[in-house]
Each structure stands twice: as structure tokens, then as C-alpha cells.
N, C-alpha and C positions, 0 to 999 in steps of 0.2 A: 147796135145797142142804144142808139140815140133816144133820149127821153126828153120831151119838151118841158116837163114839169120842173120848176126850180128845185134845186137840191139844198137841203139843210144839213150842215155838219156841225155837231157840237163837240166840244173838247171837255173831258172830265179829269184830266191830269196833265200837269206841265213838267213834272219831274218825278223821279222815284222818291217817295216820301211825302208826296202832296196829300192834301186833305182827302179823306176816304168817303166823305158824304157829298161830294160834288156832283156825282153822276145822276142821282135820282131826279133833281129838278131839271137837268138838261134833257134827260130821256123823256120826262113827262111833257116838256115843251115840244119835243120832236113829235111825240105821239099826238098831242093835241092839235098840232098844225095840220095834220092830215096829208102832209107832203112826204115824198121820199126822204128818209133821214138816215144819217150815219153818225155813230158815236166813235170818237177817237180817244185813245189814251197815249200820251207821250211821256214815257217813263225812263228814257235811256239817255245817259250822258257818257262821255269818254271814260271817266273814272268808274261809273256804274258798270260799264261793260267789262272792264278789267276785273273788278271785284266779282262779277258774275262768273267769269272764267275760273277764278280761284275757288268759288263756291262749288263749281262743277267738278273741279279736281278732287275736292273732298268728298263729293257725293254726285255720282253721274246723273242722278235724277233731278238734281238742283240746277241752278244757273239761270233760271228765269226770274222775273219780277217777284220778289218775296211777298209783296202785298197783293198778289193777283187775286186771291180768294176774297180779301176784304174789298177790293175795288169792284169786282164783278158780281159778287153774291147779291147785292141789293137790286141789281138791274138786269141781270142776265135773262131771267125768265120773261120779263116784260119786253125786252128787246126781241127775243125770239118770237113771242106771241104777236107783236105788232110789226114785225119786219124791219126793225131798226138794225142795220148791219153794224158790226164792230170791227174797227181796224186799229191795231196797236203795234208798238214795238216792245211790248213787255216780254217778248221771247228772249231778249238779251243773248246770252251764250247758249241757250237751249230752247229754241223756238218750238221744236217738236214736243219737248217735255211740257211746255206751257199749253200747247194745243191739246195734248192728252188730258191735262188737268182740267181744262175748260170743259171737255166732254164729260169728265167725271162729275164736275160741279153741276152741270146741267142735269145729269141723272139724279144727283142728290136733291136738286130742287124740284124734281118731277116735271121738268120742262122737256120739250121735244128735243131729240138729239140734233145738235147743230152740225152743219157742214163746215168744217174748219180747214182752212188752208194755211200751209206753212211756207213762208217765203225763205228761200235759201240763196246762197252764193256770195254773201258778204264776208264769210269767214275765210281769211287767207292765212291762217296760222299753220296749216299743214305743210308737210315737207315738200309737196308738189308746188308750193308757191314760194319756196325759199329763194329761188333764183331771181324771180321778178322783184322781190323785196330787196335783195342785195343790189340789184342793178339800180333800183329807184333810190335807195338810201345811200349807196356808196360808203363813204367813210363813217356815216352816221349809223350804220347797221349795228345794233347792239351786240356786244360780245356776251352779255348775260342771257340766260334763258328767256325766250319770248313767252309771254303769258297770253297775249291776244294780238291779232292783226285783223282788222276789219275795214272793209271798203264801205264807203257811203254809196249805197246803190239807190236807184230811183224808183219812180212810181209805177213803171210798166208792169212788173209782176203782181203788184197789188191789184191793178186794174184787170189784168188777165184772170186772177183768181176770183174777183167779184163777177166778172162776166161768165165764169164757169159755174156760178151758182153758190159761191161760198157765203155763208152767213157771217163768218168771222174770219179775219185774216190776221195771222200772227207773224210779226217780223222780228228780225234781229236789228242789225245796224242799217237802217235806211235813213236817208236824209229826212229830217223832221217834217218839212213841208210836203214830202211825198205822201204822208199819211192822209193829207187832204187832196192832193192832186190825183192820187190813185182813184179814189171814189168818183171824182169829177170826170176823169177820163172814161171810166166805165159807164157813168150815167149819160154823158153827152156824146160819147163816141168820137171825141176829137182825134185828129191825126197826131202822131208823135213829133211832127214838125210844124204844128200850128203854134208858132212860138208865142204870139201875143196871148192867146187863150191859156196856154200852159203857164206863161209868166204870171198872168192875173190870178189863176188858181193857186199857183205857188205862193204868191204873196198873201193870199187868203190863209194858206197853211202857215205862213210865217206869223200872221197875226194870232192864229189859234194855238201855236205850238207851245207857248209858255203858260197856257191855262189862264189863271186869273190876273196875269200881268196886264192884259188888255182891258180888264173890267175894273181896274183900280188897285189891284194888288201890286206892291212894289212901286206904286205911283204916289201913294198917300204921303202928304207932308202937311201936318196940321197948321191951319191958318194960311197956307199958301196953295196947297192942292188938297182940298178936303174931299174925303170919300165917305159917303154914308154907308152904314151897315157893314163895316169892314170885317166884322166877326162872322158874317153870313154871306160872304161874297158869292154872287152868281157867276158861273163859269160861262165862257163865250160860245155863241152860236153864229155861224156864218151862213148867210143865204147866198148861194152862188148861182148866177144866171147862165144862160147858154153861151154867152160871150166871155165868161170867166170873171166878170165884175162881181163884187161881193158887198153885202151889207152886214155889218157886225151888230149883234145884239146880245141879250142875255135872257135867262128865264124870268118871267114876270114874278114879282113879289120877292125877289132875291136882293141882297145888298150889293153895293158896288156901284159903278157908273160906267157907261160907255159914251164917251164924247170925243170930240176931235183931238183933244190933248192926249187921252189915254191911247187912242189909235195911233197918233203920230209917234208917240214914244216907242210903242211896240214895233211900229213899221221900221224905225231906224235902229232898233236893237240888233246888235251884232252885225250891222251892215257896213262892211269895210269900204264899199264903193257903191253909192246909190245908182250909178249908171251901169253897174255890172255885178249884180249879186249872183255868184256862181253856185249852181246846184247841179246834180247829176242829170237833170231833165231839161234845163233851160238856163239861159243867162237873163235874169230879170233886170229891168231898167225902170226905176221909179222917179226919174228926174222930171217927168211930165205928169206925174200922178196927182190926183186931187182927192182930198178928204173933206166930206161935207156931212153935217148933222142933218138928218132927214126925219127925225122924230125923237121922242123921248127914248134914250138909251138905244138909238139907232144911228149908225154912221155908215155912209156909203164910200167905198173906195173905187175909183176908176182911173183910167189913163195909164195904167201900167203897160209897158211894152216888153217884148221878148226878143231874144236873139238866139242863134244856134247854140246848142249845148256844148260844153267843153269836150275836148277829145280824151281827157283823162279823168280819173276818179281819185278822190282823196282817200288815203288809208292811214289810220292811226295804229301804231304798233306800241303795245305796252310790254314792258319787260321787268324782270326782277332787278331791283336796285338796292338791295340791302334792307336795313331796319331803321325805323323811325321811332325815336324815344322822346317823350316829353314829360314835364313835371310842372306842378304849380304849388305855390305856397302863399298864404296871405299875411299881410302886415297891416295893423290898424292903430289908430291913435296918434299921439305926438311923434313927429319925425318918422312916420310910417314910410314915406317915400325914400328917405335917406337909408333906412334899414333895408328896404327892398333893393335899392341900388347896390348896397354893400353885399347883400346875399348874391346878387347877380355877378358881382366882381369876384366873389369867392368861387363860384361855380366856373366862371371863365378860367380862372387860374388853375383850378384842380383838373379841369377837363381839356386844357390847352393841347395836350399831347394826343387827344382822341380825335376831335373833329371841331370845325368851327361851330360855335354855339349861337343859336338865335335866342335873344333875350328881349322879352316884352314886359313892360309895366302896364298891366291892364288897369285903367283908371288914370293913367298919366299919358302913356304913349304905347299903343299896340297896333291899331289899325294903320297909323301913319308910319310905323317903324319898318325897317328893312332888315335883311338877314345880317348885314354888317353892323347894325346898331347905330347908323349915322344919325338918325333922327333923335335917338336917346342922347347921343353925345352932344348935340347942339341945342337941344331944348332946355330952356331955363327951368329951374325947379319950380313946381307949382305948389309945393307944400301939401300934397294930397294926404289925407288922413285915412284912406281906405284903398289899399293897393294890393293887387294880386300879381305876384311875380310868376311869369310863365317862361320856361326855357325849353328848347328843343334842339335836337341834332339828328343827323343821319349818318349811318356807317354801314359798310357792307358786312361787318362782323357782328353777330348777335351779342356776344359777350362784351365787346367794346361799347356798343350802344347802351347796353344795360348798366354801364357805369353811371350814366346820367340818373337813372332811377334810384340807384343807391345814394348818390351824392345829394339829390334833392331831399330824400328822406332823412339823411344825416343832418340837414339844416335844423331839425328840431332842437338838437342840443349843441351842434357845432357852428350854427350860424348866428346872425344877429338876434337880438331879444324879441320875444313875442311872436315868433312865426307859428302858424298853425294851418290846419285844413289842407294837408298835403294830398295831392292827387297825382298819380303817375300812370303812364301807359306805354306799351310797346306794341308795334304792329309792323308787318312786312311793308316795305316801301316799293311802289311801282314807279317806273320812269316811262315817259312817253316821247316818241318821235313820230313825225308825220311825213308823208311823201305823196307823190302823185304817180299812179300807175296807168298804163294804157287801158282804155276802156275794154279792149279786146281780151285783156288778161283776166277779166272778171265775168263770170257766167251766171247771172241771176235768173231765178225761176221760182216756181211754186209747186207744191204738192198738196193735193186734197187728201186728208185722212179718210180712211175707209169708214 
């Protein structure tokens, strides 16, 4: 399947809830290039997947990316017409459901019927996997009902599906960089032990996986790190050569920037060890990597090395862990901070028998606060005149957690003077534990829909 033409891969989403208008400029740039192109959507996180499992419990046809239609509708027909393949993890808890919806969407658009592949094998929540999870987690195995258990699988089934002729590949929990490595494997025909090339394409995937972060989103800091056109950010495109080296750019005419600083920030993002970035496919080493500006909004990455892949795969296990309740109320004007603190003290006293209470004073201390309230306790009064009190607790029992909702509402008349704008919420709480399982315990693959 080796192809000498450089491969272009564009990213149109970095998380579930990302901008919906990002794909069109990326696809147009891929089409205009005249080169082989792939569009990826990265919409899955640990919490996203657990919530998707809950959605599928309520409706067996749900459980995939809820914004799938909005993300694909503007570009699906154009991708199919011009041979731009699509690889995504918006299958979440129901990849087959997402694949079927994509075929329906193509029919609604009057586009040709796509060949859609579904990657499977990441879901370890079934009874047949219980023993391997118990062995891996030991005493950390949840006693509560398990909502989801998913292994981070690699790029090989994506590559196999593309080699089999898939126009679109829908995944559940794959490692984020695998969305890029899979197409590169299929395009260039690399061996699965060509560690340097695999590592280079993996790091290209790492640069793309968070969407606009590498083009100036989450980077901007006015007067220090200025980003032009932040309201119309262009999403990234990687040009990957036959050795796996990549050049990062973005669609012409879009906002944002691609320079050495944006690339370096994203390169180091979530990297616990620059010499050993662990993925299911390869261990990447960027200690000898170099980043160089090679043109306007063009940055080249080279020098990444690779080592043999780990013998185990990471698994995230989400489980039911009771209920989460929160409430907010505002205080403004003279002594607003003092009144907000008094309201927090009242709630702590009245809910002391239920559960530890998280108290934040938004406008005084919230981002820096901790669950024990230590930051609030040591910070000197700022005399803030516009303060929003926010309290939260977790409890396994619904009725007990609901006491917080009632107590916050009662502050209208039972609390300090001038409180208003109460907002309360209750939702199921999910806990998460992680473990490593032997690679042999996971059997990834793909299926082409008829």
C-alpha cells in the first residue's frame, strides 16, 4: 500500500463540544492541495466516554458523539466527492450506531454511499473481561456498578480498515495520536516495528489531537503571546512525509498562528516523560527533536525517535459513585465578601452531618481553592463587592445530596442579607480508576458495514 505522495491530515475537532465550523476550511485546503488527504475528528475524553455509556443505557441507539450531524453535515459530501477520508473517535460508546448514522446522513445529502468501517475491541465492560480487570486493579476494583471499561487501543485496525477500502473509519476509545498514525501506516505501508517512523507520525498526531491548541487556541495571552484572529481560528493540518517527519500549518485566510512557540507548547502538552511518551503503538522520544519555522504559519518537526511499544495497554474504568449536588448564590455591594463567607459558614454547619462541603467564593478564590477550603482560610479579605458563593458535595444517597439543593435555596430568607440568583443542580457522579492490562487480553479489529 506504499504511496510516495506526501500525506496531508487535517484536524477539525479537539474535543466533544469544539467549534462546529472548523472542518470546512480544513477540507477545502486538503482538496485544493491535490494531495492525498485525511480529515480527523478527536471528540473523546475519559469523562465523555462514561457519559456516552450512560446515554446508551437510556437509549440503545445513542451513545455516540451527540454533535456528529453538525460536525459532518457541512463537509461529508465534499469529502466523499474528492476522496478525503475521515477518521474519528466519535463512535464513543456506540461506534456502530455512529457509522449507521453517517450512512444515513450521506443519503440525506444525496452523496454517494460511503464505505464505513467500525473499529472494535476497546470495550472491556462485559462479563468476559471481569477477571482481567479484577487482576489488574486488585483492591482498587470498584464495588459499585461499572459504567464503562475501555482500553486505549492503537492504530493498526484503523490502518487495516483504510487498506480495505474504507472511506470513513469510526472508532471508540483509541489513543488520540492513533487517529493520525493509522492513516500514515495505511498510506506509506510502514511495518509495525518501524519504531522511528511510528514515533514521528505519533507525535504528528499529538500535535493535531487538540485541534486549535497548536494554532493559537489556549495559547493566547494578550501582550505576551498575541494571536491574531482568535475568533476565526484555523485548525491544523500536518504534512507527513515518508519518514514520518511532519510540517504543521493551517488553512490559508484563517485566524490564529502556527509558530515555534505554539508547536512547542502542544508538543509538551500532557507529556510526562519527553524520553518515553507511552502509546499503544510505540514509545516516542522527543529529547533530540527539533522544531523550526520554515515559512509563514509553517513549522517543521523532525528528530523524533521511537522505541518498542509497551507490553500492556491502559484501561480506564468508570463506575457509579453516587450523586453530585451544587448550588450558587450571589452577594453584591458593601461587605459582599463577608456576607458570602457567612453564607458558606451557615451551609457548612447545617450540612456537616451529610458530607464534606466544597466552598468557593467566585470573585475572591475559586480556581485556587481546594476541597478542604485551605486557600479560603488563609487568604486575606479582598473586600470584593461582587461575589458568587458556590458550594458542592458528593454523596452516595440521592436524598442526602439533595439536602444541599434545599439549603442553598433556603438562603434567600434564612441567610445573610441581599442574596440572590440561586442556581442549583443534581447529577449522577462517576468515579474513575485506571490500570494496565496485558496486550493479549485485548483483541482490536474492524468491521466494514455492508
